[in-house]
TORKOL-4160 file (C-alpha; in steps of 0.2 Angstrom, whole numbers, padded with zeros to 4 digits, m for minus):
209
<pt num="1" X="0092" Y="m0159" Z="m0768"/>
<pt num="2" X="0074" Y="m0157" Z="m0773"/>
<pt num="3" X="0077" Y="m0169" Z="m0788"/>
<pt num="4" X="0084" Y="m0180" Z="m0773"/>
<pt num="5" X="0069" Y="m0178" Z="m0764"/>
<pt num="6" X="0058" Y="m0183" Z="m0776"/>
<pt num="7" X="0068" Y="m0198" Z="m0780"/>
<pt num="8" X="0065" Y="m0203" Z="m0763"/>
<pt num="9" X="0048" Y="m0200" Z="m0761"/>
<pt num="10" X="0046" Y="m0210" Z="m0780"/>
<pt num="11" X="0055" Y="m0224" Z="m0771"/>
<pt num="12" X="0044" Y="m0225" Z="m0757"/>
<pt num="13" X="0030" Y="m0227" Z="m0769"/>
<pt num="14" X="0037" Y="m0240" Z="m0777"/>
<pt num="15" X="0036" Y="m0252" Z="m0763"/>
<pt num="16" X="0019" Y="m0249" Z="m0753"/>
<pt num="17" X="0010" Y="m0262" Z="m0760"/>
<pt num="18" X="0020" Y="m0273" Z="m0749"/>
<pt num="19" X="0028" Y="m0265" Z="m0738"/>
<pt num="20" X="0018" Y="m0271" Z="m0723"/>
<pt num="21" X="0019" Y="m0291" Z="m0726"/>
<pt num="22" X="0038" Y="m0288" Z="m0733"/>
<pt num="23" X="0042" Y="m0278" Z="m0715"/>
<pt num="24" X="0031" Y="m0287" Z="m0703"/>
<pt num="25" X="0042" Y="m0291" Z="m0691"/>
<pt num="26" X="0053" Y="m0275" Z="m0692"/>
<pt num="27" X="0038" Y="m0263" Z="m0689"/>
<pt num="28" X="0031" Y="m0273" Z="m0674"/>
<pt num="29" X="0049" Y="m0270" Z="m0666"/>
<pt num="30" X="0052" Y="m0253" Z="m0669"/>
<pt num="31" X="0033" Y="m0251" Z="m0668"/>
<pt num="32" X="0032" Y="m0259" Z="m0648"/>
<pt num="33" X="0048" Y="m0252" Z="m0642"/>
<pt num="34" X="0042" Y="m0235" Z="m0645"/>
<pt num="35" X="0026" Y="m0237" Z="m0637"/>
<pt num="36" X="0033" Y="m0245" Z="m0623"/>
<pt num="37" X="0038" Y="m0227" Z="m0618"/>
<pt num="38" X="0020" Y="m0218" Z="m0624"/>
<pt num="39" X="0010" Y="m0209" Z="m0608"/>
<pt num="40" X="m0006" Y="m0206" Z="m0617"/>
<pt num="41" X="m0021" Y="m0192" Z="m0613"/>
<pt num="42" X="m0037" Y="m0191" Z="m0621"/>
<pt num="43" X="m0033" Y="m0172" Z="m0625"/>
<pt num="44" X="m0017" Y="m0175" Z="m0636"/>
<pt num="45" X="m0016" Y="m0170" Z="m0653"/>
<pt num="46" X="m0005" Y="m0182" Z="m0661"/>
<pt num="47" X="0005" Y="m0181" Z="m0676"/>
<pt num="48" X="0014" Y="m0195" Z="m0687"/>
<pt num="49" X="0026" Y="m0186" Z="m0697"/>
<pt num="50" X="0032" Y="m0202" Z="m0708"/>
<pt num="51" X="0015" Y="m0212" Z="m0707"/>
<pt num="52" X="0018" Y="m0222" Z="m0720"/>
<pt num="53" X="0004" Y="m0236" Z="m0722"/>
<pt num="54" X="m0004" Y="m0230" Z="m0703"/>
<pt num="55" X="0002" Y="m0248" Z="m0696"/>
<pt num="56" X="0010" Y="m0236" Z="m0681"/>
<pt num="57" X="m0006" Y="m0227" Z="m0677"/>
<pt num="58" X="m0017" Y="m0243" Z="m0679"/>
<pt num="59" X="m0006" Y="m0252" Z="m0667"/>
<pt num="60" X="m0007" Y="m0236" Z="m0654"/>
<pt num="61" X="m0027" Y="m0236" Z="m0653"/>
<pt num="62" X="m0027" Y="m0257" Z="m0653"/>
<pt num="63" X="m0015" Y="m0251" Z="m0636"/>
<pt num="64" X="m0031" Y="m0243" Z="m0631"/>
<pt num="65" X="m0021" Y="m0227" Z="m0629"/>
<pt num="66" X="m0035" Y="m0213" Z="m0628"/>
<pt num="67" X="m0032" Y="m0196" Z="m0640"/>
<pt num="68" X="m0042" Y="m0183" Z="m0646"/>
<pt num="69" X="m0036" Y="m0182" Z="m0665"/>
<pt num="70" X="m0022" Y="m0190" Z="m0674"/>
<pt num="71" X="m0014" Y="m0182" Z="m0690"/>
<pt num="72" X="m0006" Y="m0196" Z="m0701"/>
<pt num="73" X="0005" Y="m0186" Z="m0714"/>
<pt num="74" X="0018" Y="m0194" Z="m0728"/>
<pt num="75" X="0025" Y="m0188" Z="m0743"/>
<pt num="76" X="0021" Y="m0204" Z="m0753"/>
<pt num="77" X="0003" Y="m0202" Z="m0760"/>
<pt num="78" X="0003" Y="m0223" Z="m0761"/>
<pt num="79" X="0006" Y="m0226" Z="m0741"/>
<pt num="80" X="m0004" Y="m0214" Z="m0738"/>
<pt num="81" X="m0019" Y="m0221" Z="m0749"/>
<pt num="82" X="m0017" Y="m0238" Z="m0739"/>
<pt num="83" X="m0018" Y="m0227" Z="m0724"/>
<pt num="84" X="m0034" Y="m0219" Z="m0730"/>
<pt num="85" X="m0040" Y="m0237" Z="m0732"/>
<pt num="86" X="m0036" Y="m0242" Z="m0715"/>
<pt num="87" X="m0045" Y="m0230" Z="m0705"/>
<pt num="88" X="m0057" Y="m0223" Z="m0720"/>
<pt num="89" X="m0071" Y="m0225" Z="m0705"/>
<pt num="90" X="m0062" Y="m0214" Z="m0691"/>
<pt num="91" X="m0067" Y="m0194" Z="m0692"/>
<pt num="92" X="m0052" Y="m0192" Z="m0677"/>
<pt num="93" X="m0038" Y="m0196" Z="m0690"/>
<pt num="94" X="m0035" Y="m0184" Z="m0704"/>
<pt num="95" X="m0022" Y="m0186" Z="m0716"/>
<pt num="96" X="m0009" Y="m0174" Z="m0727"/>
<pt num="97" X="0004" Y="m0178" Z="m0739"/>
<pt num="98" X="0018" Y="m0166" Z="m0737"/>
<pt num="99" X="0038" Y="m0166" Z="m0735"/>
<pt num="100" X="0042" Y="m0166" Z="m0718"/>
<pt num="101" X="0049" Y="m0149" Z="m0719"/>
<pt num="102" X="0033" Y="m0142" Z="m0727"/>
<pt num="103" X="0020" Y="m0149" Z="m0716"/>
<pt num="104" X="0011" Y="m0132" Z="m0712"/>
<pt num="105" X="m0002" Y="m0133" Z="m0698"/>
<pt num="106" X="m0001" Y="m0120" Z="m0685"/>
<pt num="107" X="0013" Y="m0118" Z="m0674"/>
<pt num="108" X="0009" Y="m0127" Z="m0656"/>
<pt num="109" X="m0004" Y="m0139" Z="m0663"/>
<pt num="110" X="0003" Y="m0155" Z="m0656"/>
<pt num="111" X="0004" Y="m0165" Z="m0638"/>
<pt num="112" X="0016" Y="m0177" Z="m0647"/>
<pt num="113" X="0023" Y="m0181" Z="m0663"/>
<pt num="114" X="0031" Y="m0198" Z="m0668"/>
<pt num="115" X="0045" Y="m0198" Z="m0681"/>
<pt num="116" X="0049" Y="m0217" Z="m0682"/>
<pt num="117" X="0062" Y="m0223" Z="m0699"/>
<pt num="118" X="0062" Y="m0208" Z="m0707"/>
<pt num="119" X="0075" Y="m0196" Z="m0701"/>
<pt num="120" X="0089" Y="m0204" Z="m0712"/>
<pt num="121" X="0076" Y="m0198" Z="m0728"/>
<pt num="122" X="0077" Y="m0180" Z="m0721"/>
<pt num="123" X="0093" Y="m0170" Z="m0730"/>
<pt num="124" X="0092" Y="m0155" Z="m0720"/>
<pt num="125" X="0091" Y="m0164" Z="m0700"/>
<pt num="126" X="0094" Y="m0149" Z="m0689"/>
<pt num="127" X="0081" Y="m0139" Z="m0702"/>
<pt num="128" X="0069" Y="m0155" Z="m0698"/>
<pt num="129" X="0071" Y="m0156" Z="m0680"/>
<pt num="130" X="0069" Y="m0137" Z="m0679"/>
<pt num="131" X="0054" Y="m0140" Z="m0685"/>
<pt num="132" X="0044" Y="m0152" Z="m0678"/>
<pt num="133" X="0048" Y="m0143" Z="m0663"/>
<pt num="134" X="0041" Y="m0127" Z="m0669"/>
<pt num="135" X="0024" Y="m0141" Z="m0671"/>
<pt num="136" X="0025" Y="m0146" Z="m0652"/>
<pt num="137" X="0014" Y="m0138" Z="m0639"/>
<pt num="138" X="0027" Y="m0130" Z="m0625"/>
<pt num="139" X="0028" Y="m0146" Z="m0613"/>
<pt num="140" X="0025" Y="m0159" Z="m0630"/>
<pt num="141" X="0036" Y="m0175" Z="m0633"/>
<pt num="142" X="0044" Y="m0180" Z="m0648"/>
<pt num="143" X="0048" Y="m0199" Z="m0650"/>
<pt num="144" X="0065" Y="m0200" Z="m0662"/>
<pt num="145" X="0066" Y="m0219" Z="m0668"/>
<pt num="146" X="0078" Y="m0223" Z="m0683"/>
<pt num="147" X="0094" Y="m0234" Z="m0689"/>
<pt num="148" X="0105" Y="m0230" Z="m0679"/>
<pt num="149" X="0123" Y="m0230" Z="m0687"/>
<pt num="150" X="0135" Y="m0237" Z="m0676"/>
<pt num="151" X="0144" Y="m0252" Z="m0674"/>
<pt num="152" X="0143" Y="m0264" Z="m0685"/>
<pt num="153" X="0129" Y="m0259" Z="m0692"/>
<pt num="154" X="0139" Y="m0246" Z="m0699"/>
<pt num="155" X="0143" Y="m0258" Z="m0714"/>
<pt num="156" X="0126" Y="m0263" Z="m0717"/>
<pt num="157" X="0121" Y="m0244" Z="m0719"/>
<pt num="158" X="0136" Y="m0243" Z="m0731"/>
<pt num="159" X="0128" Y="m0258" Z="m0739"/>
<pt num="160" X="0110" Y="m0249" Z="m0742"/>
<pt num="161" X="0118" Y="m0233" Z="m0746"/>
<pt num="162" X="0128" Y="m0240" Z="m0761"/>
<pt num="163" X="0114" Y="m0252" Z="m0767"/>
<pt num="164" X="0098" Y="m0238" Z="m0765"/>
<pt num="165" X="0109" Y="m0224" Z="m0773"/>
<pt num="166" X="0092" Y="m0214" Z="m0778"/>
<pt num="167" X="0086" Y="m0212" Z="m0761"/>
<pt num="168" X="0095" Y="m0201" Z="m0747"/>
<pt num="169" X="0100" Y="m0212" Z="m0735"/>
<pt num="170" X="0110" Y="m0202" Z="m0719"/>
<pt num="171" X="0110" Y="m0213" Z="m0703"/>
<pt num="172" X="0114" Y="m0205" Z="m0684"/>
<pt num="173" X="0121" Y="m0212" Z="m0671"/>
<pt num="174" X="0113" Y="m0210" Z="m0655"/>
<pt num="175" X="0124" Y="m0200" Z="m0650"/>
<pt num="176" X="0124" Y="m0189" Z="m0667"/>
<pt num="177" X="0105" Y="m0189" Z="m0665"/>
<pt num="178" X="0104" Y="m0184" Z="m0646"/>
<pt num="179" X="0115" Y="m0168" Z="m0651"/>
<pt num="180" X="0102" Y="m0163" Z="m0666"/>
<pt num="181" X="0089" Y="m0164" Z="m0653"/>
<pt num="182" X="0099" Y="m0155" Z="m0637"/>
<pt num="183" X="0104" Y="m0141" Z="m0650"/>
<pt num="184" X="0088" Y="m0136" Z="m0654"/>
<pt num="185" X="0083" Y="m0137" Z="m0633"/>
<pt num="186" X="0076" Y="m0152" Z="m0633"/>
<pt num="187" X="0076" Y="m0160" Z="m0615"/>
<pt num="188" X="0078" Y="m0179" Z="m0619"/>
<pt num="189" X="0070" Y="m0190" Z="m0603"/>
<pt num="190" X="0072" Y="m0208" Z="m0613"/>
<pt num="191" X="0088" Y="m0215" Z="m0625"/>
<pt num="192" X="0089" Y="m0231" Z="m0628"/>
<pt num="193" X="0098" Y="m0242" Z="m0644"/>
<pt num="194" X="0096" Y="m0260" Z="m0647"/>
<pt num="195" X="0097" Y="m0274" Z="m0661"/>
<pt num="196" X="0084" Y="m0281" Z="m0672"/>
<pt num="197" X="0092" Y="m0297" Z="m0685"/>
<pt num="198" X="0104" Y="m0288" Z="m0692"/>
<pt num="199" X="0097" Y="m0268" Z="m0691"/>
<pt num="200" X="0104" Y="m0259" Z="m0675"/>
<pt num="201" X="0091" Y="m0243" Z="m0671"/>
<pt num="202" X="0090" Y="m0230" Z="m0655"/>
<pt num="203" X="0075" Y="m0224" Z="m0647"/>
<pt num="204" X="0074" Y="m0205" Z="m0640"/>
<pt num="205" X="0060" Y="m0196" Z="m0630"/>
<pt num="206" X="0060" Y="m0178" Z="m0630"/>
<pt num="207" X="0052" Y="m0165" Z="m0623"/>
<pt num="208" X="0049" Y="m0148" Z="m0629"/>
<pt num="209" X="0054" Y="m0134" Z="m0615"/>
């Protein structure tokens, strides 16, 4: 499995230079959906576990949401390099380069965790969800958005898996993702699903007790 994880990271590195240009509409749609259910506080410590180029954080700040600190994590050094360039003059944003299950900060460090368009790349999703819960403070919020493996998008998902064999593609339907969170004792506050172009997504907002 480690070989598959490394292959996934290499593929993400390979698309970093053209990522935002190619997926501009996709990123606007998904990021705005997440931000539409955010309540922000000036004391928030935030973790974006697969932050990519930092475009969600840029939009978060652009919306005027207050925060104390944002940690942008991504296992792709090429993606993270672009995030570093984007926020080079912002001392309240720090960067870590880890696979999601290896983020090694203190437990109960964050008020909010964002995980967008990345769950399908995680091979042991129950383990990942438990790890993210451990990183949240009591009462902290997890925002989980990903591809929704239901309806006719299952055919699209099948095609992507066949075409991109070197990358981990393990998508979930909304009920399956909600079940992952319920099994980790999260309380779900909000869930929705929608189509955008040929993509189908889900979004869940859940709280650690």
